[in-house]
C-alpha positions as CSV (number, residue, x, y, z in Angstrom):
1,X,-16.6,0.3,157.2
2,X,-14.8,-1.5,160.1
3,X,-12.4,-0.2,162.5
4,X,-9.3,-2.4,163.6
5,X,-7.6,-1.0,166.9
6,X,-4.6,-1.7,168.3
7,X,-1.7,-0.6,170.5
8,X,-3.4,-1.8,174.2
9,X,-1.5,-3.8,176.7
10,X,-0.1,-4.4,180.2
11,X,1.6,-1.0,182.3
12,X,2.8,0.4,185.3
13,X,1.0,3.5,186.9
14,X,2.3,6.4,185.6
15,X,3.3,5.0,182.3
16,X,2.7,5.4,179.3
17,X,0.8,3.9,175.9
18,X,-0.5,4.9,172.7
19,X,-4.2,3.2,170.9
20,X,-4.4,3.6,167.2
21,X,-7.3,2.8,165.3
22,X,-7.9,2.3,161.7
23,X,-10.6,2.8,159.2
24,X,-11.1,1.2,155.9
25,X,-14.2,0.2,153.7
26,X,-16.1,2.4,151.7
27,X,-18.0,5.5,153.0
28,X,-18.8,9.0,152.0
29,X,-16.9,11.1,155.0
30,X,-15.9,10.0,158.7
31,X,-17.4,13.0,161.1
32,X,-16.6,12.7,164.5
33,X,-13.7,9.9,165.8
34,X,-13.0,8.8,169.4
35,X,-12.4,6.9,172.1
36,X,-14.8,4.8,174.9
37,X,-13.8,2.5,177.2
38,X,-15.8,0.6,180.0
39,X,-14.6,-1.1,182.9
40,X,-15.5,-3.6,184.7
41,X,-19.5,-3.3,186.0
42,X,-19.7,0.3,185.0
43,X,-21.1,1.8,181.8
44,X,-19.3,2.5,178.8
45,X,-17.9,6.4,178.5
46,X,-16.9,8.6,176.4
47,X,-12.5,9.2,176.3
48,X,-11.9,11.3,174.0
49,X,-13.1,12.6,170.4
50,X,-12.3,14.9,167.7
51,X,-14.3,15.9,164.5
52,X,-12.8,16.1,160.7
53,X,-11.7,19.7,161.8
54,X,-10.2,19.2,165.0
55,X,-12.3,19.8,167.2
56,X,-11.2,17.8,170.8
57,X,-13.6,16.7,173.6
58,X,-12.3,14.9,176.5
59,X,-13.5,13.3,179.5
60,X,-13.0,15.2,182.9
61,X,-10.5,12.3,184.3
62,X,-8.3,11.8,182.0
63,X,-7.8,15.6,180.6
64,X,-4.2,17.1,180.5
65,X,-2.7,13.3,180.5
66,X,-4.4,11.6,177.4
67,X,-4.2,13.4,173.5
68,X,-6.5,12.6,170.7
69,X,-5.0,12.8,167.1
70,X,-6.7,12.6,163.7
71,X,-5.0,11.4,160.3
72,X,-8.5,12.5,157.8
73,X,-6.2,11.5,155.2
74,X,-5.3,7.9,156.4
75,X,-8.6,7.5,158.3
76,X,-6.6,6.9,161.6
77,X,-7.1,8.8,165.1
78,X,-5.1,7.2,168.0
79,X,-5.1,7.8,171.7
80,X,-1.5,9.1,173.5
81,X,-1.9,8.1,177.4
82,X,0.0,9.3,179.6
83,X,0.7,9.0,183.6
84,X,-1.8,6.0,183.5
85,X,-3.9,5.5,186.8
86,X,-5.7,2.8,187.4
87,X,-8.6,3.5,187.2
88,X,-7.8,3.7,183.9
89,X,-7.8,-0.1,183.6
90,X,-10.7,-0.7,180.8
91,X,-11.4,-1.8,177.2
92,X,-11.0,0.6,175.2
93,X,-13.2,0.7,172.1
94,X,-12.5,3.1,169.0
95,X,-15.5,4.8,167.5
96,X,-16.6,6.4,163.9
97,X,-19.6,8.5,163.1
98,X,-19.7,7.3,159.7
99,X,-21.4,8.8,156.5
100,X,-22.1,5.1,155.2
101,X,-24.6,6.9,152.4
102,X,-24.0,10.4,151.4
103,X,-27.4,11.5,153.4
104,X,-27.2,9.2,157.0
105,X,-25.1,8.6,159.2
106,X,-24.1,6.1,161.7
107,X,-21.6,4.8,164.5
108,X,-19.5,2.0,163.8
109,X,-17.1,1.0,166.8
110,X,-14.1,-1.3,166.7
111,X,-13.3,-5.2,168.5
112,X,-12.1,-3.0,171.7
113,X,-8.4,-3.2,173.1
114,X,-7.8,-4.2,177.1
115,X,-6.0,-1.8,178.9
116,X,-4.2,-2.8,181.8
117,X,-2.6,-0.2,184.6
118,X,-1.0,-2.5,187.6
119,X,2.2,-2.9,189.7
């Protein structure tokens, strides 16, 4: 399974960006999909995740500004980021919990996409 992320870039504070991630390859189902981020000198942290049934979890720092969505038929997950702040600057990673064999799941990661919020 491969995860291909896209949509990062440079944006001014208060602006918006949309990240997208598509999973490809053979599998037996995808449980949760989500986005993590890692800023320089900091640990990777969960930004948002969504289960196959649509339940979502958000980091407190992004609640009300970011929205995660998922298309189960296309195996894609997106993150709409509004009202971006300087502290949102990070490399964003797509993540998926994938049933790679019928009885076992593991995490897969995308390559990371840079989001820079700066004036």
